[in-house]
RODO-2510 file (C-alpha; in nm, 4 decimals, decimal comma):
residues 114
     n   res          X          Y          Z
     1     m    -0,0001     0,0007    -0,0025
     2     r     0,2857     0,2326     0,0842
     3     t     0,4391     0,1727    -0,2576
     4     l     0,1089     0,2571    -0,4324
     5     g     0,0866     0,5859    -0,2339
     6     l     0,4396     0,6770    -0,3305
     7     l     0,3726     0,5942    -0,6930
     8     l     0,0583     0,8065    -0,7018
     9     f     0,2419     1,0957    -0,5331
    10     t     0,5276     1,0680    -0,7862
    11     f     0,2836     1,0567    -1,0803
    12     t     0,0956     1,3593    -0,9494
    13     a     0,4154     1,5566    -0,8973
    14     v     0,5402     1,4712    -1,2468
    15     a     0,2038     1,5543    -1,4027
    16     s     0,1968     1,8921    -1,2302
    17     a     0,5513     1,9679    -1,3390
    18     e     0,4612     1,9008    -1,7015
    19     v     0,1857     2,1630    -1,7212
    20     t     0,3099     2,4553    -1,9315
    21     y     0,1648     2,7789    -2,0597
    22     t     0,2041     2,6786    -2,4230
    23     r     0,0402     2,3368    -2,3893
    24     e    -0,2441     2,3855    -2,1428
    25     i    -0,2763     2,7263    -1,9852
    26     s    -0,2784     2,9355    -2,3060
    27     r    -0,5832     2,7497    -2,4302
    28     m    -0,7758     2,8121    -2,1069
    29     v    -0,6841     3,1798    -2,1185
    30     q    -0,7868     3,2109    -2,4819
    31     t    -1,1273     3,0441    -2,4373
    32     k    -1,2202     3,1507    -2,0849
    33     c    -1,0445     3,4776    -2,0103
    34     q    -0,9698     3,6809    -2,3235
    35     q    -1,3314     3,7636    -2,3996
    36     c    -1,3009     4,0315    -2,1261
    37     h    -0,9244     4,0431    -2,0505
    38     r    -0,8110     4,2170    -2,3659
    39     p    -0,7119     4,5741    -2,4447
    40     n    -0,9875     4,8305    -2,4029
    41     d    -1,2446     4,5852    -2,2727
    42     v    -1,4300     4,5485    -1,9401
    43     a    -1,1551     4,3713    -1,7421
    44     p    -0,8973     4,5893    -1,5659
    45     f    -0,5982     4,4259    -1,7421
    46     a    -0,5275     4,2271    -2,0575
    47     l    -0,4216     3,8640    -2,0630
    48     m    -0,3040     3,8420    -2,4197
    49     s     0,0417     3,6921    -2,3716
    50     y     0,2490     3,4685    -2,1483
    51     d     0,4099     3,7779    -1,9922
    52     d     0,0661     3,9246    -1,9125
    53     v    -0,0469     3,6079    -1,7368
    54     v     0,2797     3,5808    -1,5389
    55     t     0,2519     3,9443    -1,4316
    56     y    -0,0896     3,8783    -1,2781
    57     g    -0,0222     3,5166    -1,1666
    58     d    -0,0861     3,5834    -0,7914
    59     d    -0,4077     3,7694    -0,8718
    60     i    -0,5250     3,4983    -1,1025
    61     k    -0,4535     3,2287    -0,8397
    62     n    -0,6534     3,4205    -0,5775
    63     s    -0,9449     3,4711    -0,8160
    64     l    -0,9461     3,1078    -0,9236
    65     t    -0,9270     2,9629    -0,5703
    66     q    -1,2016     3,1957    -0,4507
    67     k    -1,4036     3,1122    -0,7658
    68     k    -1,4442     3,4771    -0,8509
    69     m    -1,3199     3,4248    -1,2060
    70     p    -1,4394     3,3657    -1,4585
    71     p    -1,7650     3,5326    -1,3522
    72     w    -2,0104     3,2852    -1,4948
    73     k    -2,3452     3,3572    -1,3252
    74     p    -2,5706     3,0728    -1,4407
    75     v    -2,6037     2,8062    -1,1754
    76     p    -2,4786     2,4669    -1,2898
    77     g    -2,7331     2,1868    -1,3097
    78     f    -3,0352     2,3878    -1,4338
    79     n    -2,9417     2,4007    -1,8025
    80     e    -2,6381     2,3675    -2,0231
    81     f    -2,5173     2,6808    -2,1946
    82     r    -2,3126     2,6868    -2,5118
    83     d    -1,9777     2,8662    -2,4951
    84     s    -1,9690     2,8806    -2,1125
    85     y    -1,6882     3,0775    -1,9594
    86     a    -1,6943     2,8572    -1,6504
    87     l    -1,3877     2,6531    -1,5559
    88     s    -1,4191     2,3003    -1,4231
    89     d    -1,2653     2,2235    -1,0891
    90     a    -1,0005     2,0190    -1,2792
    91     d    -0,9143     2,3245    -1,4962
    92     r    -0,8879     2,5431    -1,1864
    93     a    -0,6591     2,2888    -1,0193
    94     t    -0,4431     2,2661    -1,3285
    95     f    -0,4101     2,6459    -1,3560
    96     v    -0,3263     2,6843    -0,9824
    97     a    -0,0767     2,3961    -0,9979
    98     w     0,0909     2,5671    -1,2933
    99     i     0,1190     2,8938    -1,0966
   100     d     0,2534     2,7063    -0,7949
   101     a     0,5090     2,5344    -1,0170
   102     g     0,6618     2,8694    -1,1183
   103     m     0,4533     2,9268    -1,4318
   104     p     0,6766     2,7436    -1,6857
   105     q     0,6341     2,8713    -2,0402
   106     g     0,7092     2,5490    -2,2284
   107     e     0,8185     2,5246    -2,5855
   108     r     0,7002     2,8049    -2,8136
   109     q     0,6255     2,5726    -3,1061
   110     s     0,3632     2,3903    -2,8913
   111     v     0,1217     2,6801    -2,9505
   112     a     0,1754     2,6903    -3,3268
   113     a     0,1665     2,3092    -3,3580
   114     r    -0,1950     2,2814    -3,2528
***
């Protein structure tokens, strides 16, 4: 049992370390944040690049852990909405783990390759 626990811990640590901006986080930011977080829009700052996201990393983490962002008002379970800005708990955990891991950028070609 102890070996299984160690194996799961190791797998989780490795999986968290592999999350990068170019592979996972950029897609979340593009689909869930940039509708408002872009120049001259309703949000107080833009999140259009890796540097923008890193600059506001602590604020993003606080907003995600307090579930203040993204501000998706419809209550889950009453209907499904197309193009929801809501993040799943797994997405929130991935984003926060990436911030806690030092916000690695990853390989630049990862964005262009998809």
